[in-house]
C-alpha positions as CSV (number, residue, x, y, z in Angstrom):
1,M,18.9,-34.9,7.4
2,T,17.3,-37.9,8.9
3,S,14.3,-39.9,7.7
4,D,11.9,-38.4,10.3
5,R,11.6,-35.2,8.3
6,P,7.9,-34.0,8.2
7,F,7.5,-34.6,4.5
8,A,8.9,-38.1,4.4
9,D,5.5,-39.7,3.6
10,A,4.4,-37.2,1.0
11,S,6.1,-38.6,-2.0
12,P,4.5,-38.2,-5.5
13,P,2.9,-41.1,-7.3
14,A,5.2,-44.1,-8.2
15,A,4.8,-43.2,-11.9
16,M,7.2,-40.3,-11.3
17,A,10.6,-42.0,-11.8
18,P,13.7,-40.9,-9.9
19,H,15.9,-38.5,-11.8
20,R,18.9,-36.3,-11.2
21,P,17.6,-33.2,-9.3
22,T,17.2,-30.1,-11.5
23,I,16.9,-27.7,-8.5
24,A,19.4,-28.7,-5.8
25,I,21.0,-27.3,-2.7
26,V,24.7,-26.9,-3.1
27,G,27.1,-27.1,-0.1
28,K,26.0,-26.8,3.5
29,P,23.1,-24.4,4.3
30,H,23.7,-22.0,7.2
31,G,21.1,-20.8,9.8
32,F,21.4,-17.5,11.6
33,A,19.7,-17.5,15.0
34,G,20.4,-13.7,15.2
35,H,20.3,-10.9,12.7
36,A,22.1,-11.1,9.4
37,H,21.9,-9.3,6.1
38,G,19.5,-6.8,7.4
39,F,16.7,-9.2,8.4
40,R,14.7,-8.6,11.5
41,Q,14.3,-12.3,12.4
42,P,16.3,-15.6,12.1
43,T,17.3,-16.6,8.6
44,L,18.3,-19.6,6.5
45,M,21.1,-19.0,3.9
46,L,21.9,-21.5,1.1
47,V,23.0,-21.9,-2.5
48,L,20.7,-23.3,-5.1
49,E,22.0,-24.8,-8.3
50,I,19.4,-24.8,-11.1
51,S,20.4,-26.8,-14.2
52,G,19.0,-29.0,-17.0
53,L,15.9,-26.8,-17.4
54,D,14.9,-27.8,-20.9
55,D,11.7,-26.6,-22.6
56,G,9.7,-29.6,-21.3
57,R,10.7,-29.0,-17.7
58,M,10.2,-25.3,-18.0
59,T,6.7,-26.0,-19.3
60,V,6.0,-28.2,-16.2
61,L,7.3,-25.4,-13.9
62,R,5.1,-22.8,-15.5
63,Q,2.1,-25.1,-15.1
64,L,3.0,-25.8,-11.5
65,A,3.0,-22.1,-10.9
66,S,-0.7,-22.0,-11.8
67,V,-1.9,-24.5,-9.2
68,E,-2.9,-23.8,-5.7
69,L,0.6,-23.8,-4.2
70,S,0.9,-20.2,-5.2
71,N,-0.7,-17.2,-7.0
72,A,0.2,-17.5,-10.7
73,E,-0.2,-13.7,-11.1
74,A,2.4,-13.1,-8.4
75,T,4.9,-15.7,-9.7
76,P,7.7,-14.1,-11.8
77,P,8.1,-15.2,-15.4
78,L,10.0,-18.5,-15.2
79,A,13.0,-17.9,-17.5
80,G,16.4,-18.7,-16.2
81,P,17.8,-19.8,-12.8
82,A,17.2,-16.5,-11.0
83,A,13.5,-16.5,-11.9
84,V,13.1,-20.2,-10.9
85,A,14.8,-19.5,-7.6
86,A,12.4,-16.5,-7.0
87,A,9.4,-18.7,-7.7
88,C,10.7,-21.3,-5.2
89,L,11.0,-18.5,-2.6
90,L,7.5,-17.3,-3.3
91,W,6.1,-20.8,-2.9
92,L,8.1,-21.3,0.3
93,A,6.7,-18.0,1.7
94,V,3.1,-19.2,0.9
95,L,3.8,-22.4,2.9
96,H,5.2,-20.5,5.8
97,E,2.1,-18.3,5.8
98,R,-0.2,-21.2,5.8
99,A,1.7,-22.7,8.8
100,G,1.3,-19.4,10.7
101,V,5.1,-18.7,10.7
102,P,5.6,-14.9,10.4
103,L,7.8,-13.7,7.6
104,L,8.4,-10.0,8.3
105,D,10.8,-9.3,5.4
106,P,10.8,-10.7,1.9
107,A,13.5,-13.3,1.1
108,R,16.5,-12.1,-0.9
109,M,18.7,-13.7,-3.5
110,W,21.8,-12.8,-5.5
111,P,24.3,-14.5,-7.9
112,T,26.7,-16.7,-5.9
113,P,30.1,-15.0,-5.8
114,G,32.6,-17.1,-7.7
115,G,29.9,-19.6,-8.6
116,A,28.5,-20.8,-11.9
117,A,25.8,-18.9,-13.7
118,S,23.4,-21.7,-12.6
119,Q,23.9,-21.0,-8.9
120,V,21.9,-18.5,-6.8
121,T,22.4,-17.6,-3.2
122,I,19.2,-17.1,-1.2
123,V,18.4,-15.9,2.3
124,Q,15.0,-16.9,3.6
125,P,13.5,-15.4,6.8
126,C,12.2,-17.9,9.3
127,L,11.7,-18.7,13.0
128,T,13.6,-21.9,13.1
129,P,16.2,-22.4,10.3
130,K,16.2,-26.2,10.6
131,A,12.4,-26.4,10.1
132,S,12.6,-24.0,7.1
133,L,15.4,-26.1,5.6
134,L,13.3,-29.2,5.9
135,A,10.4,-27.4,4.3
136,F,12.6,-26.2,1.4
137,E,14.0,-29.6,0.8
138,G,10.4,-31.0,0.7
139,L,9.4,-28.4,-1.8
140,L,12.4,-29.1,-4.0
141,Q,11.8,-32.8,-3.8
142,W,8.3,-32.4,-5.0
143,L,9.2,-29.9,-7.8
144,N,12.0,-32.2,-9.1
145,Q,9.9,-35.3,-9.0
146,S,7.0,-33.5,-10.7
147,M,9.3,-32.4,-13.5
148,A,10.5,-36.0,-13.9
149,D,7.1,-37.0,-15.3
150,P,7.2,-36.3,-19.0
151,A,3.4,-35.8,-19.2
152,P,1.9,-35.5,-15.8
153,S,-1.9,-34.8,-15.6
154,E,-3.3,-31.9,-13.7
155,S,-5.1,-34.3,-11.4
156,T,-1.8,-36.0,-10.6
157,W,-0.2,-32.7,-9.7
158,Q,-3.1,-31.6,-7.6
159,A,-3.2,-34.9,-5.6
160,S,0.6,-35.0,-4.9
161,L,0.7,-31.2,-4.3
162,Q,-2.0,-31.4,-1.7
163,R,-0.2,-34.2,0.2
164,Q,3.1,-32.5,0.0
165,C,1.8,-29.1,1.0
166,A,-0.1,-30.5,4.0
167,S,3.0,-32.4,5.2
168,I,5.3,-29.4,4.8
169,T,2.8,-27.1,6.5
170,L,2.4,-29.5,9.4
171,G,6.2,-29.6,9.9
172,L,6.4,-25.8,9.9
173,S,3.4,-25.3,12.1
174,G,5.2,-26.9,15.0
175,T,7.5,-23.9,15.1
176,A,4.8,-21.2,14.6
177,P,3.7,-18.9,17.4
178,K,0.6,-20.4,19.1
179,G,-2.8,-18.6,18.9
180,F,-4.0,-15.5,17.2
181,N,-2.3,-12.8,19.4
182,M,1.4,-13.5,19.0
183,L,1.4,-13.5,15.2
184,H,-0.2,-10.1,15.3
185,F,2.1,-8.8,18.0
186,L,5.1,-9.8,15.9
187,K,3.6,-8.0,12.9
188,A,2.9,-5.0,15.1
189,A,6.6,-5.0,16.3
190,A,7.7,-4.9,12.6
191,D,5.4,-1.9,12.0
192,L,6.6,-0.1,15.1
193,G,10.3,-0.9,14.6
194,V,10.5,-2.9,17.8
195,P,13.2,-5.6,18.0
196,W,12.0,-9.0,19.1
197,S,13.3,-12.5,19.8
198,R,11.8,-15.8,20.9
199,L,12.6,-16.3,24.6
200,N,11.4,-19.9,24.8
201,G,8.3,-21.8,23.5
202,P,5.3,-19.4,23.5
203,V,7.2,-16.5,25.2
204,F,8.6,-13.7,23.1
205,Q,10.7,-10.7,24.2
206,F,10.1,-7.3,22.7
207,G,12.9,-4.7,23.1
208,W,16.2,-5.0,24.9
209,G,17.5,-4.9,28.5
210,R,15.6,-2.7,31.0
211,R,13.2,-1.5,28.3
212,A,12.2,-5.0,27.2
213,R,8.8,-6.7,27.9
214,W,7.7,-10.3,27.6
215,L,4.5,-11.5,26.0
216,S,2.9,-14.9,25.7
217,S,-0.3,-14.3,23.8
218,S,-1.7,-11.3,25.8
219,F,-0.1,-12.4,29.1
220,T,2.7,-10.0,30.0
221,D,5.7,-10.3,32.3
222,R,3.7,-8.2,34.8
223,T,0.4,-10.2,34.7
224,P,-0.1,-11.4,38.3
225,G,-0.5,-15.2,38.6
226,L,-3.1,-14.8,41.4
227,S,-5.1,-12.6,39.1
228,V,-5.1,-15.1,36.3
229,Q,-6.1,-17.8,38.7
230,L,-9.1,-15.8,39.9
231,A,-10.1,-14.7,36.4
232,R,-10.1,-18.3,35.2
233,D,-12.7,-19.2,37.7
234,K,-16.0,-17.4,36.9
235,L,-17.5,-18.1,40.3
236,Q,-14.5,-16.5,42.1
237,T,-14.5,-13.7,39.6
238,G,-18.1,-13.0,40.2
239,A,-17.6,-12.9,43.9
240,V,-14.7,-10.5,43.7
241,L,-16.6,-8.2,41.3
242,R,-19.7,-8.3,43.3
243,A,-17.8,-7.4,46.5
244,S,-16.3,-4.5,44.6
245,G,-19.8,-3.1,43.8
246,L,-19.7,-4.1,40.1
247,P,-22.8,-5.6,38.3
248,V,-22.7,-9.4,37.9
249,A,-25.7,-11.6,36.9
250,A,-27.0,-14.0,39.5
251,H,-25.7,-17.5,39.1
252,G,-25.0,-20.8,40.8
253,L,-22.8,-23.9,40.5
254,A,-24.5,-26.8,38.7
255,E,-22.4,-29.9,38.7
256,T,-25.4,-32.1,37.8
257,E,-28.2,-31.8,35.3
258,A,-30.7,-31.8,38.2
259,Q,-28.8,-28.9,39.8
260,A,-28.8,-27.0,36.5
261,L,-32.5,-27.4,36.1
262,A,-33.2,-26.3,39.7
263,I,-31.0,-23.2,39.4
264,A,-32.6,-22.3,36.1
265,Q,-36.1,-22.6,37.7
266,Q,-35.0,-20.5,40.7
267,L,-33.4,-17.7,38.5
268,G,-36.2,-17.8,35.9
269,Y,-35.8,-18.3,32.2
270,P,-33.9,-17.4,30.0
271,V,-30.6,-18.6,31.5
272,V,-27.0,-19.2,30.4
273,V,-25.0,-22.4,30.9
274,K,-21.2,-22.1,30.9
275,P,-18.1,-23.9,32.2
276,V,-16.7,-22.2,35.3
277,D,-13.0,-22.7,34.2
278,L,-12.8,-22.2,30.4
279,D,-12.0,-18.9,28.6
280,G,-13.0,-17.5,25.2
281,G,-16.7,-18.4,25.3
282,T,-15.8,-22.1,25.1
283,G,-18.8,-24.2,26.0
284,V,-21.1,-21.2,26.6
285,T,-24.8,-21.5,25.5
286,A,-26.9,-18.4,26.2
287,N,-30.6,-17.4,26.0
288,L,-31.9,-20.8,27.0
289,Q,-35.6,-20.7,27.1
290,S,-36.6,-24.1,28.4
291,P,-35.6,-27.1,30.5
292,A,-34.9,-29.1,27.3
293,A,-32.5,-26.5,26.2
294,V,-30.8,-26.4,29.6
295,R,-30.4,-30.2,29.4
296,R,-28.7,-30.1,26.0
297,A,-26.5,-27.2,27.0
298,H,-25.5,-28.9,30.2
299,A,-24.6,-32.1,28.4
300,S,-22.5,-30.2,25.8
301,A,-20.6,-28.2,28.4
302,K,-20.1,-31.2,30.6
303,A,-18.0,-32.8,27.9
304,L,-15.6,-29.8,28.2
305,S,-15.5,-29.2,31.9
306,K,-16.6,-30.9,35.2
307,R,-17.5,-27.6,36.8
308,L,-20.5,-25.8,35.3
309,M,-22.6,-22.9,36.3
310,V,-26.1,-21.5,35.4
311,E,-26.5,-17.8,35.1
312,K,-29.4,-15.5,34.7
313,H,-29.5,-14.3,31.0
314,F,-29.1,-10.6,30.7
315,D,-30.8,-9.2,27.6
316,G,-28.4,-6.7,26.1
317,R,-25.8,-6.2,23.4
318,D,-22.5,-7.9,23.9
319,Y,-19.3,-5.7,24.1
320,R,-15.6,-6.6,24.7
321,I,-13.7,-3.7,26.3
322,Q,-9.9,-4.0,26.0
323,V,-8.0,-2.6,29.1
324,V,-4.2,-2.2,29.0
325,Q,-2.4,-0.8,32.1
326,G,-5.3,1.4,33.2
327,E,-6.3,2.5,29.7
328,I,-9.0,1.4,27.3
329,H,-7.5,0.5,24.0
330,G,-10.5,-0.7,22.1
331,V,-14.1,-1.7,22.2
332,L,-15.8,-4.4,20.1
333,E,-19.4,-5.2,19.8
334,R,-19.8,-9.0,19.4
335,L,-22.6,-9.8,17.1
336,P,-24.2,-13.2,17.5
337,G,-23.6,-15.9,14.9
338,G,-26.2,-15.9,12.2
339,I,-27.0,-15.1,8.6
340,T,-28.7,-12.3,6.7
341,G,-31.5,-13.2,4.4
342,N,-31.5,-12.4,0.7
343,G,-35.1,-13.3,-0.1
344,V,-33.9,-16.1,-2.5
345,D,-31.8,-18.7,-0.7
346,A,-32.7,-21.0,2.2
347,V,-31.1,-20.4,5.6
348,R,-29.0,-23.6,5.3
349,V,-27.7,-22.5,1.9
350,L,-26.7,-19.1,3.2
351,L,-25.1,-20.7,6.2
352,E,-23.0,-23.0,4.1
353,R,-22.0,-20.2,1.8
354,Q,-20.9,-18.1,4.8
355,N,-18.9,-21.0,6.3
356,T,-17.1,-21.4,3.0
357,E,-16.3,-17.7,2.8
358,R,-14.8,-17.9,6.3
359,R,-12.7,-20.9,5.5
360,T,-11.3,-19.5,2.3
361,A,-10.9,-15.8,3.4
362,T,-7.5,-14.1,3.4
363,D,-8.6,-11.2,5.6
364,D,-9.7,-11.2,9.2
365,R,-12.8,-13.3,8.3
366,R,-10.5,-16.3,8.3
367,F,-10.4,-16.2,12.0
368,L,-14.2,-16.4,12.4
369,K,-15.7,-19.8,13.3
370,S,-18.0,-21.9,11.1
371,M,-21.4,-22.8,12.5
372,A,-23.5,-25.9,12.1
373,L,-27.3,-26.1,11.8
374,D,-27.4,-27.9,15.1
375,D,-30.1,-28.2,17.9
376,E,-29.3,-24.7,19.2
377,A,-29.6,-23.2,15.8
378,L,-32.8,-25.0,15.0
379,E,-34.4,-24.0,18.3
380,L,-33.5,-20.4,17.7
381,L,-34.9,-20.6,14.1
382,A,-38.1,-22.0,15.5
383,A,-38.4,-19.1,17.9
384,Q,-38.1,-16.8,14.9
385,G,-40.8,-18.7,13.0
386,L,-38.2,-20.2,10.6
387,S,-36.5,-23.5,9.7
388,G,-33.4,-24.5,7.9
389,D,-35.2,-24.6,4.6
390,A,-37.0,-21.3,5.1
391,V,-36.1,-18.2,3.0
392,A,-35.6,-15.2,5.1
393,P,-36.6,-11.8,3.7
394,V,-34.0,-9.4,2.3
395,D,-31.7,-7.9,5.0
396,Q,-33.4,-9.8,7.9
397,F,-30.8,-11.0,10.4
398,V,-31.5,-14.6,11.4
399,R,-29.8,-15.4,14.8
400,L,-28.3,-18.9,15.0
401,R,-26.5,-18.6,18.3
402,G,-27.5,-17.5,21.8
403,A,-24.1,-16.3,22.8
404,A,-22.3,-13.6,20.8
405,N,-18.7,-14.7,21.5
406,V,-16.4,-15.4,18.5
407,A,-15.8,-19.0,19.6
408,S,-19.4,-19.8,18.8
409,G,-19.5,-18.0,15.5
410,G,-20.0,-14.4,16.5
411,V,-18.6,-11.5,14.6
412,P,-16.5,-8.7,16.3
413,V,-17.2,-5.1,15.1
414,P,-15.1,-2.2,16.3
415,V,-16.9,0.6,18.2
416,D,-15.7,4.2,18.3
417,L,-14.5,4.8,21.8
418,A,-16.1,8.2,21.7
419,R,-19.5,6.4,21.7
420,V,-18.9,4.7,25.0
421,H,-20.4,6.5,27.9
422,P,-17.7,7.6,30.5
423,D,-19.5,5.6,33.2
424,N,-19.2,2.4,31.1
425,R,-15.5,3.1,30.5
426,T,-15.0,3.5,34.3
427,L,-16.9,0.3,34.9
428,A,-14.5,-1.7,32.6
429,L,-11.4,-0.1,34.2
430,R,-12.7,-0.9,37.7
431,A,-13.4,-4.5,36.7
432,A,-9.8,-5.0,35.5
433,S,-8.4,-3.2,38.6
434,A,-10.6,-5.3,40.9
435,L,-8.7,-8.4,39.7
436,R,-5.4,-6.5,39.6
437,L,-5.0,-7.4,35.9
438,D,-2.6,-5.2,33.8
439,V,-4.3,-6.5,30.6
440,A,-8.0,-7.6,30.5
441,G,-10.9,-8.2,28.2
442,V,-14.0,-7.1,30.0
443,D,-17.2,-8.6,28.6
444,L,-20.1,-6.2,29.2
445,L,-23.8,-6.8,28.4
446,I,-25.7,-3.5,28.1
447,S,-28.7,-2.4,26.1
448,D,-27.0,0.9,24.9
449,I,-23.3,1.5,25.2
450,E,-23.9,5.2,24.8
451,R,-25.9,5.4,28.0
452,S,-24.6,5.0,31.6
453,W,-24.9,1.5,33.0
454,L,-26.1,3.2,36.2
455,E,-29.2,4.3,34.2
456,V,-30.0,1.3,32.0
457,G,-28.4,-1.5,33.9
458,A,-25.7,-3.9,32.8
459,A,-23.9,-7.1,33.6
460,I,-20.3,-8.1,33.5
461,C,-20.3,-11.7,32.2
462,E,-16.6,-12.3,32.2
463,V,-13.2,-10.7,32.7
464,N,-10.6,-12.4,30.5
465,A,-7.0,-12.4,31.7
466,Q,-5.7,-13.5,28.3
467,P,-8.0,-11.8,25.8
468,Q,-8.0,-12.6,22.1
469,M,-7.9,-9.2,20.5
470,F,-9.1,-7.7,17.3
471,S,-6.1,-7.3,14.9
472,T,-6.0,-3.5,15.2
473,M,-5.5,-3.7,19.0
474,H,-2.0,-5.3,19.1
475,A,0.0,-2.3,18.0
476,P,-1.5,0.1,20.5
477,M,-1.0,-2.4,23.3
478,L,2.6,-3.1,22.4
479,A,3.3,0.6,22.2
480,R,1.7,1.1,25.6
481,L,3.8,-1.7,27.2
482,L,6.9,0.0,25.8
483,D,5.9,3.4,27.0
484,G,5.5,4.7,23.5
485,G,9.1,3.8,22.5
486,D,10.7,1.1,20.4
487,G,12.2,-0.8,23.4
488,R,15.8,-0.2,22.4
489,I,18.6,0.9,24.7
490,P,21.8,2.8,23.6
491,T,24.0,0.4,21.7
492,V,27.6,0.7,20.6
493,V,29.4,-1.9,18.3
494,V,33.2,-1.8,18.3
495,L,35.1,-3.7,15.5
496,G,38.7,-4.6,15.8
497,G,41.2,-6.7,17.8
498,Q,42.5,-6.1,21.3
499,S,42.3,-2.3,20.6
500,A,38.5,-2.7,20.2
501,V,38.3,-4.4,23.6
502,A,40.2,-1.6,25.3
503,I,38.0,1.0,23.7
504,G,34.8,-0.9,24.5
505,A,35.9,-1.2,28.1
506,R,36.5,2.5,28.4
507,I,33.0,3.3,26.9
508,H,31.5,0.8,29.3
509,Q,33.2,2.5,32.3
510,L,32.1,6.0,31.3
511,L,28.5,4.9,30.8
512,N,28.5,3.2,34.2
513,D,30.0,6.3,35.8
514,Q,27.1,8.3,34.3
515,G,24.6,6.1,36.1
516,H,23.7,3.8,33.3
517,I,23.9,0.1,34.0
518,C,25.9,-0.8,31.0
519,G,26.7,-4.2,29.6
520,L,29.9,-5.1,27.9
521,A,30.4,-8.2,25.7
522,T,33.9,-9.2,24.5
523,D,35.3,-12.4,23.0
524,H,36.3,-13.7,26.5
525,A,34.0,-12.2,29.0
526,T,30.6,-10.5,29.5
527,W,30.1,-7.7,32.1
528,I,26.9,-6.1,33.5
529,G,27.7,-2.9,35.4
530,G,30.9,-3.5,37.3
531,Q,30.3,-7.3,37.6
532,C,31.7,-9.9,35.3
533,V,28.8,-12.3,34.8
534,C,30.3,-14.8,32.3
535,R,33.8,-15.9,31.2
536,G,34.7,-18.0,28.3
537,T,34.5,-17.8,24.5
538,L,31.0,-16.9,23.2
539,S,29.7,-15.9,19.9
540,A,28.7,-12.3,19.5
541,H,25.1,-13.4,19.4
542,A,25.3,-15.4,22.6
543,A,27.2,-12.7,24.5
544,G,24.9,-10.0,23.3
545,T,21.8,-12.1,24.2
546,I,23.0,-12.2,27.8
547,L,22.8,-8.4,27.9
548,I,19.6,-8.1,26.0
549,R,17.9,-10.6,28.3
550,D,19.0,-8.8,31.5
551,P,16.2,-6.5,32.8
552,T,18.8,-4.1,34.5
553,V,20.9,-3.3,31.4
554,G,20.3,0.3,30.2
555,A,23.1,0.4,27.5
556,M,25.4,-2.0,25.9
557,V,28.8,-2.2,24.2
558,L,29.6,-5.2,21.8
559,C,33.2,-5.8,20.9
560,V,33.7,-8.0,17.9
561,G,37.1,-8.9,16.3
562,D,36.5,-12.1,14.4
563,E,34.1,-12.9,11.6
564,Q,33.7,-16.4,13.2
565,A,32.1,-14.7,16.2
566,L,29.2,-13.8,13.9
567,N,28.4,-17.3,12.7
568,Q,25.0,-17.0,14.5
569,G,24.4,-13.4,13.3
570,W,24.3,-10.2,15.3
571,P,22.4,-10.1,18.6
572,V,20.9,-6.7,17.5
573,D,19.3,-5.5,14.3
574,R,20.8,-2.0,14.5
575,C,23.1,0.1,16.6
576,D,23.5,3.8,17.5
577,V,27.3,4.0,17.0
578,L,29.6,1.8,15.0
579,V,33.3,2.1,15.9
580,L,36.1,1.0,13.6
581,A,38.9,0.7,16.0
582,G,42.5,0.9,15.0
583,A,44.8,-2.1,14.9
584,D,47.3,-2.7,17.7
585,A,51.0,-2.4,16.8
586,S,51.3,-6.2,16.6
587,E,48.3,-6.4,14.2
588,A,49.0,-3.3,12.0
589,T,51.0,-5.2,9.3
590,A,49.0,-8.4,9.3
591,P,47.1,-8.7,6.0
592,Q,44.8,-11.4,7.4
593,S,43.8,-9.0,10.2
594,R,43.0,-6.3,7.8
595,A,41.0,-8.6,5.5
596,A,39.1,-9.9,8.5
597,L,38.2,-6.4,9.6
598,V,37.0,-5.5,6.1
599,G,34.7,-8.6,6.2
600,L,33.4,-7.5,9.6
601,I,32.7,-4.0,8.3
602,R,30.7,-5.3,5.4
603,F,28.7,-7.5,7.7
604,A,28.1,-4.6,10.1
605,A,26.7,-2.4,7.3
606,D,23.2,-3.9,8.0
607,L,23.3,-2.6,11.5
608,R,22.4,0.8,10.1
609,P,24.4,2.9,12.6
610,Q,23.4,6.5,13.2
611,T,27.1,7.4,13.5
612,I,30.3,5.8,12.4
613,V,33.5,6.6,14.3
614,V,36.7,5.7,12.5
615,D,40.2,5.6,13.8
616,A,42.6,7.2,11.4
617,D,44.4,3.9,11.1
618,M,41.2,2.3,9.7
619,V,40.6,4.7,6.8
620,E,41.9,2.2,4.3
621,C,39.6,-0.5,5.6
622,L,36.6,1.9,5.5
623,S,37.3,2.9,2.0
624,V,37.3,-0.7,0.9
625,A,33.9,-1.3,2.5
626,S,32.4,2.2,2.0
627,M,30.0,1.0,-0.7
628,A,28.2,-1.1,2.0
629,F,27.2,2.0,4.0
630,A,24.5,4.6,3.2
631,A,26.0,7.9,2.2
632,S,23.7,9.6,4.7
633,I,25.4,8.1,7.7
634,P,27.7,10.7,9.3
635,T,31.2,9.4,9.6
636,V,33.6,10.9,12.2
637,Q,37.3,10.4,11.6
638,V,39.4,10.5,14.7
639,G,43.1,10.9,15.3
640,L,46.1,11.6,13.2
641,P,48.9,9.3,12.2
642,D,51.4,11.0,14.6
643,H,49.1,10.5,17.6
644,T,49.9,7.8,20.1
645,E,47.6,4.8,20.3
646,A,46.3,6.0,23.7
647,E,45.5,9.4,22.3
648,R,43.6,8.0,19.4
649,R,41.6,5.7,21.7
650,E,40.6,8.5,24.0
651,A,39.5,10.6,21.0
652,L,37.4,7.6,19.7
653,V,35.7,7.3,23.1
654,E,34.9,11.0,23.2
655,A,33.4,10.8,19.7
656,V,31.3,7.8,20.7
657,M,29.9,9.6,23.7
658,R,29.0,12.5,21.5
659,G,27.4,10.2,19.0
660,L,25.2,8.8,21.8
661,G,24.3,12.3,22.8
662,L,26.0,11.8,26.3
């Protein structure tokens, strides 16, 4: 590793003298970009050696477990190498979580085969193995240097810990999915059993082949660019909606303060000032009652965008209606930022308490924004006959923001869809359709969501093409994009030498003959349908990824004959049928070939096949690795010793097709 690691400047105080590491990484760590050991995401595998843990160092470790790096109650008792390794993994998981890196499976550990009692093998889920290795090295560096101090004070620990945690978290955060939505889509995929992979940067793929979809935040692979361009310009959006007969508040472009004041005077107070080209409520100030308020709002918004607009304020409750492919998936009422009086504490005290709760929350409140007692808040307080030092009566809501969006401190509250009047649902669907958006957040102002907008009036204040969604909305949206399925296509994995390639090619041919566009990956070529798309030696992960990425592939066959082909892991997390192909005549007596196949079979156990098809010639290998498979997986033995190789192959193929239900 080079000196530019993200934790290089986070060394503990100089008083902590260098010493021989007590917890050390042995050998060369290995990162799996694909699936390995049953994990649903990339992993980092390494061996830890934990030695020299005398009573003094164990005492230090126990005390470290009680500080803010981790939850002492969740930390296993620190007694022996395995327990110390488990504590390290727990601390590492906390750091990943703080950095926004999703860990969808718990880390695993086991005694190192053939290693000393002080060695433990661990497998840590991650997004980028290199970044997780740097984080782990940083954690071990800090733990070892902390244990080197014979009598460190708690303040010394806290100071060095905060520096190290901040540095490690910063390094990990560079690999984390950006924004709120993607983290929750990945968690939703785990809950729904949907396979996923990172395509590039902020774009993730969910599912395989023709059933796959792409997401970047709430943009999909079918979100029209023209629609996004329109939706990001509120003036253009308003013009399109108005021409479609949808209710939009009167507004005008205000590039200067004088124009803003003139438009406000023309529209009549109260008004709203907002940037034309920013999403998520950024720079929006609503319910402005005076020229002075307009001047302040204009100056604040001008710092964010050159193009501003002034809009007539519509007095109503603020709702976000989530539309996905012509369906409403959720409705939120967005309550404006403020506090609720308790009859004892001043407004400023209650506000600071609320800000602290939001900053330290572990539930969805942690995504809410803090608020300041600024000019907008003070003006609204004055309109309510209050000040920052006033004590509001018990249960009185004190509004501190004119706009109700989350970006300005608002709170989203789910609304039962049954409460929404059918006309209002149709209005939201028409707004998304007018802009040709497959996914949209329609912001509706209306006095009563249970009554028709045709009766009580309403105004659409924004149609967001990339909506930030409440955490309960991601799973329904992902399920809808995948048509209610898990995004998988029929998958066959064939293990063996050249015999496996011949069997895989025959399955590939039959699936194509049945009208499926089938992909075939071997150790020397990759095929899609009847076309060879790639030649040359590729890992199983790389060859399989070609098939998974192709939007035409409706089934795939992966032929693997060498453990080295799996140095990046499997391209899939499971398969429908696992085939243990017989050895060719030239391979039948080669012990190394048999040993390699046994290793492959053990590695394939985590693919959780629905059916295992075994050539009679492979029964010995299967019996060696049988402990790796669940007893509930049906196993079909094919062929007899006196059958020819061609007869056994055809019987295998027929059994595979039955296993696929084809």
